[in-house]
C-alpha positions as CSV (number, residue, x, y, z in Angstrom):
1,X,-9.4,-4.7,3.5
2,X,-12.8,-5.9,2.0
3,X,-10.8,-8.0,-0.5
4,X,-8.8,-9.6,2.3
5,X,-11.9,-10.4,4.3
6,X,-13.6,-11.9,1.2
7,X,-10.6,-14.1,0.6
8,X,-10.4,-15.1,4.3
9,X,-14.1,-15.9,4.3
10,X,-13.7,-18.0,1.2
11,X,-10.8,-19.9,2.7
12,X,-12.7,-20.5,5.9
13,X,-15.7,-21.9,3.9
14,X,-13.3,-24.1,2.0
15,X,-11.8,-25.4,5.2
16,X,-15.2,-26.2,6.7
17,X,-16.3,-28.0,3.4
18,X,-13.1,-30.1,3.4
19,X,-13.6,-31.1,7.1
20,X,-17.2,-32.1,6.4
21,X,-16.1,-34.1,3.3
22,X,-13.5,-35.9,5.4
23,X,-16.1,-36.6,8.1
24,X,-18.5,-37.9,5.5
25,X,-15.9,-40.2,4.1
26,X,-15.1,-41.6,7.5
27,X,-18.8,-42.1,8.4
28,X,-19.4,-43.9,5.1
29,X,-16.5,-46.4,5.5
30,X,-16.6,-48.4,8.8
31,X,-13.1,-49.7,8.2
32,X,-11.8,-46.1,8.5
33,X,-13.6,-45.3,11.7
34,X,-10.9,-46.7,13.9
35,X,-7.2,-46.6,14.1
36,X,-4.5,-48.9,15.5
37,X,-3.3,-47.9,18.9
38,X,0.4,-48.3,19.8
39,X,-0.6,-51.6,21.5
40,X,-2.3,-52.9,18.4
41,X,-5.8,-52.5,19.6
42,X,-8.4,-51.1,17.3
43,X,-9.9,-47.9,18.9
44,X,-12.6,-45.6,17.8
45,X,-11.7,-42.1,16.6
46,X,-13.6,-39.6,18.7
47,X,-14.8,-36.2,17.3
48,X,-13.8,-32.9,18.9
49,X,-17.1,-32.9,20.7
50,X,-16.5,-36.4,22.1
51,X,-18.9,-38.2,19.7
52,X,-18.4,-40.7,16.9
53,X,-17.5,-39.7,13.3
54,X,-21.1,-39.7,12.2
55,X,-21.9,-37.3,15.1
56,X,-19.0,-35.1,14.0
57,X,-20.4,-35.1,10.5
58,X,-23.8,-34.0,11.7
59,X,-22.2,-31.4,14.0
60,X,-20.2,-29.9,11.2
61,X,-23.3,-29.7,9.0
62,X,-25.2,-27.9,11.8
63,X,-22.2,-25.5,12.1
64,X,-22.3,-24.6,8.4
65,X,-26.1,-24.1,8.4
66,X,-25.9,-22.0,11.5
67,X,-23.1,-19.8,10.3
68,X,-20.6,-21.0,12.8
69,X,-16.9,-21.7,12.3
70,X,-15.0,-24.5,14.0
71,X,-13.9,-23.8,17.5
72,X,-17.1,-22.1,18.6
73,X,-16.4,-18.9,16.6
74,X,-19.6,-17.6,15.0
75,X,-19.1,-17.1,11.2
76,X,-17.7,-13.5,11.3
77,X,-15.2,-14.3,8.6
78,X,-17.8,-16.1,6.6
79,X,-20.2,-13.2,7.0
80,X,-17.7,-10.7,5.8
81,X,-16.8,-12.9,2.9
82,X,-20.4,-13.3,1.8
83,X,-21.0,-9.5,2.2
84,X,-18.1,-8.8,0.0
85,X,-19.4,-11.2,-2.6
86,X,-22.9,-9.6,-2.5
87,X,-21.2,-6.2,-3.0
88,X,-20.1,-7.3,-6.5
89,X,-17.5,-9.8,-7.5
90,X,-15.6,-7.1,-9.4
91,X,-15.7,-4.7,-6.4
92,X,-17.6,-2.2,-8.5
93,X,-19.8,0.5,-6.9
94,X,-23.6,0.4,-7.5
95,X,-24.7,3.9,-6.5
96,X,-24.8,6.5,-9.4
97,X,-23.4,9.2,-7.2
98,X,-26.0,11.9,-8.1
99,X,-29.8,11.7,-7.6
100,X,-30.9,13.2,-10.9
101,X,-28.4,11.1,-12.8
102,X,-29.7,8.0,-11.0
103,X,-33.4,8.9,-11.8
104,X,-32.6,9.4,-15.5
105,X,-30.6,6.1,-15.6
106,X,-33.5,4.2,-14.1
107,X,-35.9,5.7,-16.6
108,X,-33.6,4.9,-19.5
109,X,-33.3,1.3,-18.3
110,X,-37.1,1.0,-18.2
111,X,-37.4,2.4,-21.7
112,X,-34.6,0.0,-22.9
113,X,-36.4,-3.0,-21.5
114,X,-39.8,-2.1,-23.0
115,X,-40.1,-3.3,-26.6
116,X,-43.0,-1.0,-27.2
117,X,-40.9,2.2,-26.5
118,X,-41.4,4.7,-29.3
119,X,-37.9,6.3,-29.4
120,X,-39.1,8.9,-31.9
121,X,-41.1,10.4,-29.0
122,X,-38.6,9.9,-26.1
123,X,-37.4,13.2,-24.6
124,X,-34.8,12.7,-21.9
125,X,-33.8,16.3,-22.1
126,X,-37.3,17.3,-20.9
127,X,-37.0,14.9,-17.9
128,X,-33.6,16.5,-17.1
129,X,-35.1,20.0,-17.1
130,X,-37.9,18.8,-14.8
131,X,-35.4,17.3,-12.4
132,X,-33.5,20.5,-12.3
133,X,-36.8,22.3,-11.4
134,X,-37.3,19.8,-8.6
135,X,-33.8,20.5,-7.3
136,X,-34.3,24.2,-7.4
137,X,-37.7,24.0,-5.5
138,X,-36.4,21.5,-3.0
139,X,-33.1,23.1,-2.1
140,X,-33.2,26.7,-3.1
141,X,-36.7,28.0,-2.7
142,X,-37.6,30.1,0.3
143,X,-40.8,29.0,2.1
144,X,-42.4,31.4,4.6
145,X,-45.1,29.5,6.4
146,X,-48.1,31.1,8.1
147,X,-50.3,28.7,10.1
148,X,-54.1,29.2,9.7
149,X,-56.9,28.0,11.9
150,X,-57.8,25.3,9.4
151,X,-54.4,24.8,7.6
152,X,-51.4,26.6,6.3
153,X,-50.4,29.4,4.0
154,X,-46.9,29.4,2.4
155,X,-45.2,32.1,0.4
156,X,-42.7,30.2,-1.9
157,X,-40.2,32.5,-3.5
158,X,-36.9,32.6,-5.2
159,X,-34.7,34.3,-7.8
160,X,-33.9,33.4,-11.4
161,X,-34.2,29.8,-12.3
162,X,-35.6,29.0,-8.8
163,X,-38.5,31.4,-9.3
164,X,-39.3,29.9,-12.7
165,X,-39.2,26.4,-11.2
166,X,-41.6,27.4,-8.4
167,X,-44.1,28.8,-10.9
168,X,-44.0,25.6,-12.9
169,X,-44.1,23.1,-10.1
170,X,-46.2,24.4,-7.2
171,X,-49.4,25.4,-9.1
172,X,-49.3,22.0,-11.0
173,X,-49.1,20.2,-7.6
174,X,-52.4,21.8,-6.5
175,X,-54.4,19.5,-8.9
176,X,-52.6,16.5,-7.4
177,X,-53.6,17.6,-3.9
178,X,-57.2,18.0,-5.0
179,X,-57.1,14.3,-6.2
180,X,-56.4,13.2,-2.7
181,X,-59.2,15.3,-1.3
182,X,-57.2,18.3,0.0
183,X,-58.3,22.0,-0.4
184,X,-55.4,23.8,-2.1
185,X,-54.9,26.9,-4.2
186,X,-52.1,29.2,-5.4
187,X,-51.8,32.9,-6.1
188,X,-49.0,34.5,-8.2
189,X,-46.3,36.5,-6.4
190,X,-43.7,38.6,-8.3
191,X,-41.0,36.0,-7.5
192,X,-43.0,32.9,-6.8
193,X,-46.4,31.8,-5.6
194,X,-48.5,31.7,-2.4
195,X,-49.7,28.2,-1.6
196,X,-52.7,27.8,0.7
197,X,-53.9,24.3,1.8
198,X,-56.8,23.9,4.3
199,X,-59.1,21.3,5.7
200,X,-62.4,21.2,7.7
201,X,-61.0,18.2,9.5
202,X,-59.1,19.5,12.6
203,X,-56.7,16.5,12.5
204,X,-55.8,17.1,8.9
205,X,-55.4,20.9,9.6
206,X,-52.9,20.0,12.3
207,X,-51.1,17.6,9.9
208,X,-50.8,20.3,7.3
209,X,-49.0,22.6,9.7
210,X,-46.7,19.8,10.7
211,X,-45.9,18.9,7.1
212,X,-45.1,22.4,5.9
213,X,-44.1,23.2,2.3
214,X,-42.0,20.1,1.3
215,X,-44.1,17.7,3.3
216,X,-47.1,18.9,1.3
217,X,-45.2,18.8,-2.0
218,X,-44.3,15.2,-1.7
219,X,-47.9,14.1,-1.1
220,X,-49.4,11.7,-3.7
221,X,-47.6,9.0,-5.7
222,X,-47.6,10.9,-9.0
223,X,-43.9,12.0,-9.3
224,X,-42.3,8.7,-10.5
225,X,-45.0,7.9,-13.1
226,X,-44.8,11.5,-14.3
227,X,-41.1,11.2,-14.8
228,X,-41.6,8.2,-17.1
229,X,-44.4,9.9,-18.9
230,X,-42.2,13.0,-19.4
231,X,-39.4,10.8,-20.8
232,X,-41.8,9.1,-23.2
233,X,-43.0,12.5,-24.4
234,X,-46.5,11.8,-23.1
235,X,-46.7,14.5,-20.4
236,X,-45.8,18.2,-20.3
237,X,-43.5,19.1,-17.4
238,X,-44.7,21.1,-14.4
């Protein structure tokens, strides 16, 4: 269907262009601006709007600029055609289909475009392991939240690979929370960690309770730069 709409939009645009071209030719040649009536009299050719050819030319140009098609139809076919062109001339998808795959693809493209990349230090496997940890903590960890008067206490637990990911990621995030001025600490649990985040500011304490575990984990803008550093071999994973 998208291919048909694209072709229809292209055909519509070509029709408008041809009409404008014809109008321009007529407006540029006075001898073509009239035609012989059956009685032999020279009469002016009126535009569909009742104006002269020059006016028709201007009208058609306005219609093209405004995204309208002849006959008062707004440029729906033109719009669909242009959208199809923007989606890729070869009708190829652009989404990678999996978040970790897309994150690695993005980092590799950055490394490829950087002439200073030291490929002897690049470690994409380490980045993949970190992304697996992120997936485990985000989707599989259990977070039991206990509100405090000045913040929140969260028991983050899991089994197997999930527990290992929790122990790597959550304590490392505490230092990042400290950089943005939050009071945070962790304590080891047999199958995870206990994360406590507090504040003397009542408004921030309320915010912490609203954010909960994952809202707190996404604080700060360090994740994306860390991914690039991990891939470059410049930073140890959480």
